[in-house]
C-alpha positions as CSV (number, residue, x, y, z in Angstrom):
1,D,-8.2,8.2,2.4
2,E,-11.9,8.0,3.2
3,A,-12.2,4.5,1.9
4,E,-9.2,3.4,3.8
5,R,-10.5,4.8,7.0
6,E,-13.8,3.0,6.5
7,G,-12.0,-0.3,5.8
8,R,-13.1,-0.6,2.2
9,A,-10.7,-2.4,-0.1
10,V,-12.1,-1.2,-3.3
11,F,-13.8,2.1,-4.4
12,Q,-14.7,3.9,-7.6
13,V,-13.3,7.1,-9.1
14,D,-15.0,8.3,-12.3
15,G,-16.5,4.8,-12.8
16,E,-13.1,3.1,-12.5
17,M,-12.5,0.5,-9.8
18,I,-9.5,1.4,-7.6
19,D,-7.9,-1.1,-5.2
20,A,-4.8,-1.3,-3.0
21,P,-2.5,-2.8,-5.6
22,L,-3.4,0.0,-8.1
23,I,-2.7,2.6,-5.5
24,A,0.6,1.1,-4.6
25,Q,1.6,1.0,-8.3
26,A,0.7,4.7,-8.7
27,E,2.7,5.6,-5.6
28,R,5.8,3.8,-7.0
29,I,5.4,5.7,-10.3
30,L,5.1,9.0,-8.5
31,D,8.1,8.3,-6.3
32,R,10.2,7.7,-9.4
33,A,8.8,10.7,-11.4
34,P,11.3,13.3,-10.3
35,D,14.1,11.1,-11.6
36,A,12.5,11.0,-15.1
37,D,13.8,14.5,-15.8
38,R,17.4,13.4,-15.7
């Protein structure tokens, strides 16, 4: 959220580079996760 507000396209978490496509992929996975129990 902070990086997005500041207009940064890439940031680091625990030494890993995080960018918009990676975030979008993670959000899609999390959106589908509740269906995985079925």
